[in-house]
N, C-alpha and C positions, 0 to 999 in steps of 0.2 A: 504494500500500500504506500502510495506517495503522500508524504506529509507536506504541509505548507513550508516547513523548514527546508526540506529537500528541493522543493520547487524553486524557492528563491536562491538557494545555493547553486542549483544547476544553471539558472539564468545568469547569475553572477559569474559562474565559471565560464559560460559561453562568451560573456562580455570580455572577460580577461583573456580568453584564448584569442578572440578577434583582435583586441588591442595589441596583444603580444605579437601576432602575425603581422599586423600593420607596422609595428615598430621594428620587427626583424627585417622587414622590407622597406625600411625608412627612406632609403635613397630613391626608391621607385615611387613612393606614395606621398612624400612630404609636399611636393608642389600641388598634387591633386587635392590633398586635404587643406592646403593653404596654411600650413603650420611653419614656424620658423625653421630655416635650414641651419645646419651646423657645419663647422669646418671639418668635422670627422663624424662618421656614423657609428663610432665605437660606443658612445654612451647611449644613444637611442636603441641600438641593437641589444646592448646588455640589459637595458630596462625592458625591452621586448621579451627577452629570454626569461627574465624574472616574472613578468606578467603572464607569460605563457605557462610557466611552472606553477604559478598561483592558480591559474585556470584549471590545470590538470589536477591540482590538489583539491579544488572545490568540487569538480565533477567526480573525482574519485570518492570523496566523502559521501556523495549522494548515491553512488551505485555500489559501494562496497558491502560485503556481508559483515555481520557483527563480529566475526572472528578474524577479519583481515586487517591489514595495515590501515591506519587512519589517515585522512587527508587534512583539510583545513576546515575548521568549524565556523559556526556563525559569528562568534566573537572576533576571530581573526579577520573574517571577511568585512565586518563592520569597521574595524580599525583601519584596514588597508584602504577601503573606499572613502572613508571620511578624511583620512590624511591626504590621499590623492586628490579628492575633490576640493578640499580646502586650499591646498597649495596651488592647484590650478586656478581656482577662483582668485586667490591673492595675486598671482601673476597677471591674470586678465585685468584686474582692477588697478594694481599698482606698478606693474612691470613695464609700462610704456611700450608694449609690443606694437609694432606697426605691421598689421596683418591685413590681408584682403578680407572683404566682407565674408566670403564663404569660409575662411579660416576662423574668423570670430564666431560665426554661427556654429561651426563644427566644435570648437573648443568650449564655448558656452554650453552647447548641447551635451558634450561629454561631462563637463562639471555637473550639470543638472542630473544626468543619468547616475553618476557616482553618488551624489548626495541622495537622490531618490531611492536607489537600491539599498543604501544604508538605512534610510528611514523605514523602508518596507521590512528589512531584516530586523530592525529594532522592534517594530510592531509584532512581527512573527515571534521573536524571542519573548517579548513581554506577554503575549497571549498564551504562550506555552508554560509560563512560570506559575507556580502555585505559591500562595503565602506559606510561611513556615509552619503554621498550624494545620496545614493540609486541606483547608476549605477551598 
């Protein structure tokens, strides 16, 4: 049976996998997405690998059996998404980035998705918790 927790973790995992692939192919997609170019693709591809790994961990957590290796849980997903969304938002507000309109739309959309998925995960987490007295 699929729980709300597994559904949001799975969607979060797919988002991280997609972002990871995009960053792994940074040199090919940066202009298309309208994001700032760098002198080297080292850091974007390393970040892409990390996001791809996080995506694998999230998906693994959803599909694993109880006796198998664990992936990344809801708390970790919330922390990662809120940190990423907050830093991206700060860059967009205070970073003085000169981006084309489609780049701004893409990055603001990404920031919104990161914060939104975090809020959904927090709601799912809170709805699954019981008070200490068991009621």
